[in-house]
ZAGUDREN-566493 format. One line per 4 residues: number of its first residue (from 1); their letters; for each residue x, y, z of C-alpha. Coordinates in steps of 0.1 Angstrom, whole numbers, plus 5000, padded with zeros to 4 digits. Each point is the difference from the previous one (the first is absolute). Layout:
! ZAGUDREN-566493
NUM	a	X:Y:Z; ...;
//
This chain:
! ZAGUDREN-566493
1	mida	3928:4522:2978; 4990:5005:4965; 5027:5011:4972; 5025:4986:5023;
5	irht	5027:4974:5002; 4998:4966:5017; 5027:4997:5027; 5021:4970:5011;
9	rraa	5020:4997:5032; 4970:5006:5022; 5017:4998:5034; 5027:5024:4991;
13	ravi	4976:5024:4982; 4979:5001:5031; 5029:5012:5019; 5009:5027:4975;
17	llvg	4963:5009:4997; 4998:5008:5035; 5033:5018:5000; 4989:5020:4973;
21	alaa	4964:5008:5017; 5021:5011:5029; 5022:5020:4980; 4974:5018:4981;
25	gqiv	4983:5012:5033; 4972:4976:4998; 5003:4983:5033; 4993:5022:5032;
29	aags	5010:4988:5034; 4971:5003:5027; 5011:5023:5026; 4993:4994:5038;
33	lppe	5001:5022:5033; 5029:4992:5024; 4990:4982:5033; 5002:5029:5022;
37	aasd	4975:5018:4975; 4974:4972:5008; 5002:5005:5037; 5003:5038:5002;
41	pgat	4990:5013:4964; 4999:5035:5014; 5039:5001:5009; 5012:4991:4966;
45	fatr	4973:5011:4977; 5016:5021:4971; 4984:5017:4970; 5019:5013:4970;
49	vvev	4983:5030:4986; 5005:5011:4964; 4992:5037:4994; 4979:4999:4966;
53	aalp	5006:5035:4990; 5038:4996:5004; 5001:4969:4978; 5028:5005:4973;
57	qltd	4995:4991:4964; 5024:4980:4981; 5014:5034:4984; 5008:5015:5034;
61	ilar	5022:4971:5009; 5021:4997:4968; 5025:5026:5009; 5010:4978:5029;
65	laer	5001:4969:4978; 5024:5018:4977; 5027:5003:5030; 5001:4959:5002;
69	qvif	5018:4978:4974; 4980:4971:5006; 4960:5002:5000; 4983:4967:5006;
73	vger	4963:5002:4990; 4978:4972:5008; 4972:4983:4979; 4970:4974:5002;
77	hdry	5011:4988:4964; 4966:5000:4986; 4987:5035:5014; 5004:5025:4972;
81	edhl	4999:5030:5023; 5031:4986:5015; 5018:5002:4970; 4987:5034:4990;
85	vqla	5015:5012:5035; 5033:4986:4989; 4998:5018:4967; 4992:5032:5014;
89	ilqg	5030:4995:5023; 5023:4995:4972; 4985:5028:4979; 5005:5026:5031;
93	lrar	5035:4989:5005; 5010:5004:4964; 4983:5034:5001; 5025:5010:5029;
97	gkdl	5028:4990:4979; 5009:4964:5015; 5019:4977:4980; 4979:4970:5004;
101	aigm	5001:4961:4997; 4972:4977:5005; 5002:4968:5019; 4971:4975:4994;
105	eafq	4993:4968:5017; 4976:4991:4968; 5030:4993:4978; 5026:4971:5007;
109	qpyq	5037:5009:5001; 5011:4975:4970; 4977:5022:4976; 5017:5032:5007;
113	ahld	5016:5006:4965; 4962:4998:4986; 4991:5030:5022; 5031:5019:4990;
117	dyva	4990:4995:4964; 4965:5011:5006; 5010:5031:5016; 5025:5008:4975;
121	grid	4972:4993:4971; 5018:4974:4987; 4970:4976:5003; 4963:5009:5004;
125	eetm	4977:4991:5028; 4985:4965:4989; 5037:4990:4993; 5010:5010:5033;
129	lrrt	4972:4982:5015; 5008:4966:4981; 5037:5002:5008; 4999:5006:5037;
133	qyft	4970:4973:5004; 4980:5025:5019; 4968:4982:4998; 5012:4966:5011;
137	rwrf	5024:5016:5026; 4978:5028:5013; 4966:4993:4985; 4985:5032:5015;
141	dyrl	4980:5021:4975; 5029:5020:4981; 4977:5031:4997; 5005:5006:5036;
145	yrpi	5036:5004:4996; 4998:5015:4963; 5002:5037:5011; 5031:4996:5019;
149	lrfa	5017:4981:4972; 4991:5026:4975; 5010:5028:5019; 5035:4983:5007;
153	rdhg	5002:4995:4962; 4989:5037:4991; 5026:5015:5026; 5029:4975:4996;
157	vpii	4994:4987:5035; 5020:4967:5008; 4976:4971:5013; 5020:4974:5022;
161	alnl	4987:4967:5001; 5001:4990:5038; 4986:4967:5003; 5017:4968:4999;
165	esel	4990:4976:4974; 4967:4979:5011; 5019:4967:4995; 5022:5006:5027;
169	tekv	4974:5012:5026; 4977:4970:4991; 5025:4975:5005; 5009:5017:5035;
173	gevg	4966:4996:5006; 4999:4965:4991; 5037:4988:5018; 5012:5032:5019;
177	iagl	5034:5016:4995; 5016:4967:5009; 4986:4981:4974; 5014:5023:4971;
181	daae	5029:4990:4977; 5035:5016:4996; 4983:5021:4970; 4971:5009:5016;
185	rarl	5018:5011:5032; 5024:5023:4978; 4966:5019:4994; 4994:5007:5035;
189	pdsi	5005:5037:5014; 5034:5007:5016; 4986:4995:5035; 4967:4991:5015;
193	ardd	4993:5017:5036; 4977:4978:5022; 5003:5017:5034; 4969:5025:4996;
197	gayr	4975:4982:5028; 4973:5024:4988; 5002:4990:4966; 4998:4964:5006;
201	erle	4970:5004:5025; 4981:5020:4973; 5006:4970:4976; 4990:4974:5025;
205	aafr	4968:5019:5007; 4990:5000:4963; 5013:4965:4995; 4977:4987:5031;
209	ahpm	4969:5016:4983; 5003:4977:4973; 4996:4962:5013; 5010:4985:4968;
213	ladr	5035:5009:5006; 5003:4985:5035; 5031:4983:5008; 5033:5015:5011;
217	kefe	5022:4990:4969; 4975:5018:4977; 5001:5031:5022; 5039:5002:4999;
221	hfle	4997:4996:4962; 4976:5028:4999; 5022:5022:5021; 5029:4993:4979;
225	vqll	4979:5007:4969; 4993:5037:5014; 5033:5002:5011; 5015:4992:4965;
229	wdeg	4973:5025:4984; 5009:5028:5023; 5038:4995:5002; 5001:4996:4959;
233	maar	4981:5032:4994; 5020:5020:5025; 5033:4986:4988; 4990:5009:4963;
237	aaey	4989:5035:5011; 5031:5007:5020; 5024:4987:4970; 4984:5021:4979;
241	lkgh	5003:5032:5022; 5038:4992:5004; 5004:5003:4965; 4978:5029:4997;
245	pqkt	5003:5022:5030; 4986:5033:4984; 4967:4982:4995; 4969:5002:5023;
249	lvvl	4982:4966:4999; 4965:4995:5005; 4992:4964:5010; 4965:4987:4989;
253	agag	4993:4967:5020; 4969:4984:5019; 4994:5017:5033; 5011:4967:5020;
257	hley	5036:5005:4986; 5002:5034:5015; 4978:5005:5029; 5017:5005:5034;
261	gqgi	5032:5001:4980; 5006:4964:5005; 5001:4989:4967; 5021:5016:4970;
265	prrl	5005:5033:5019; 5021:4988:5028; 5020:4976:4979; 5007:5024:4972;
269	lrrm	5013:5027:5029; 5020:4971:5014; 5019:5000:4967; 4999:5035:4993;
273	ptts	4994:5025:5026; 4981:5028:4985; 4969:5025:5006; 4968:4981:4993;
277	aili	4962:5004:5003; 4970:4974:5003; 4966:5007:4986; 4972:4974:5002;
281	dgrd	4964:4999:4995; 4983:5007:5036; 4967:4985:4994; 4991:4968:5021;
285	rrlg	5031:5010:5025; 5002:5012:5033; 5017:5033:5004; 5034:4997:5014;
289	gdva	5034:5018:4998; 5021:4972:4988; 4979:4984:4974; 5013:5026:4973;
293	dfll	5010:5034:4998; 4970:5011:4980; 4965:4982:4997; 4980:5006:4969;
297	ypdp	4962:5000:4996; 4995:5006:4961; 4964:4999:4987; 4991:4966:4983;
301	vdlp	5004:5000:4964; 4990:4970:4977; 5015:4988:4968; 4974:4995:4970;
305	ktgl	4992:4963:5000; 5020:4982:4974; 4981:4974:4976; 5005:4965:5005;
309	lgvl	4995:4969:4981; 4991:4981:5030; 5026:4970:4995; 5024:4984:5024;
313	leda	5031:4996:4980; 5028:4975:5005; 5036:5016:5003; 5015:4974:4978;
317	sdgp	4986:4980:4969; 5007:4973:4975; 5003:5019:4968; 4995:5034:4990;
321	gvqv	4980:5026:5018; 4984:4998:5035; 4977:4974:5010; 4967:5006:5018;
325	qdfg	4995:4978:5030; 4964:5011:5013; 4977:5030:5000; 4987:5021:5023;
329	dvsg	4962:5000:5013; 4996:5030:4975; 5020:4996:4965; 4995:5017:4967;
333	akda	5025:4973:4988; 4980:4972:5008; 4968:5017:4988; 5017:5006:4968;
337	gmrk	5008:4961:4995; 5033:4997:5014; 5010:4967:5017; 5025:4986:5027;
341	kdri	5033:4990:4986; 4996:5026:4969; 5033:5017:4995; 4998:5041:4997;
345	vrva	5022:5009:4973; 4987:5038:4995; 4981:5024:5017; 4989:5030:4978;
349	dvav	5031:5009:4982; 5023:4985:5028; 5018:4967:4992; 5000:4980:5030;
353	hgya	5029:4979:5009; 4995:4998:5037; 4977:5013:5031; 5016:5035:4998;
357	dvri	4989:5005:4964; 4962:4995:5011; 5003:5027:5026; 5018:5026:4977;
361	alid	4973:4994:4975; 4973:5008:5024; 5017:5026:5022; 4983:5031:4986;
365	raas	4967:4982:4991; 4967:5007:5020; 4971:4974:5010; 4975:4997:4971;
369	ervq	5025:5004:4972; 5003:4974:4973; 5032:4983:4989; 5009:4974:4976;
373	vevl	5020:4972:5017; 5016:4973:4979; 5005:4965:5011; 5014:4967:4992;
377	rdra	4977:4970:5007; 5013:4965:5000; 4983:4974:4981; 4999:4963:5003;
381	ngls	5021:4994:4971; 5027:5020:5015; 4998:5029:4979; 4991:5036:5014;
385	erlt	4969:5022:4986; 5005:5037:5004; 4970:5017:5008; 4989:5037:5006;
389	fdvv	4974:5011:5029; 4983:5034:5005; 5003:5005:5038; 4983:5025:5018;
393	lh	5022:5009:5032; 4985:5002:5033;
//
């Protein structure tokens, strides 16, 4: 991956990444016919029919959604159209007079104060991104979420950071909940329900599809990460609603945290019974009455491609700036004369102190744009030379 961070804790990260792929709805379990269908298919065969002329538009169901206190709207994190649907639901509910709050998986709970400051106008977007550590804790292109964040700021809609901090979930991926120390255990949600057999079976099917995560102990850690993720977000959402019972909460999270109600929804409703609805993308899914209340089929929409330097960056560097570890197959930075171990200290007019600054500097720049990149290059005499390169983004 180019313009990205090199990661450690590889085994734990493999567990976390698989959980993340499942949560985002990127893993689809294969279906199979029941045994009796194979022996006598005519006796059991059923066909669901969707009457195309009767298909509603999103605007047609908003009045029904407005009757619910919690609306769960799933996403594939990297699909822009999913986020545009989320925005349209927020806009439609506000137009119907609902007093909204937005719960987001994309932000972690310890950074709530910075979201509050952003919505209140006390800090700008760049400061919010740095202080929430968005680019090292979530990493998806911020432009996917920007319209939602700006909607919240423009209308004073609270944004609730739902996710537990990644340090906690990563450690559970390594050692399980039993391996946490007392301080870490204090960060766990108030209860973790393990009695949903269908939830466990769905996770086991996804786990078995990845042979690198083969032994039983690792599966239990994988399961505990998912449980912790879902219970942690549900607990935070329920806590917010108990303190703000007049609010309509729209939860934006990966579809895998919502489908069949097994993740966040059931765990939130266990803590605070209320009215709710689940909406997830219907593409790549079999029609079924229990996967969600509404299946969505938005037209694909792509974000314009962001210009890249073509570098792999270290997340920590000895000295100022952020160090170049390697180059991509296509790299304007390499073509301009930059070298491995150069430390980037400025991109265009943005001073670089870490990885997030590089992402912020490039967030609205297009491929083929030219930017000046300033680096420090260590010399044999122990001194550093400051160099500036004119880089064509790709």
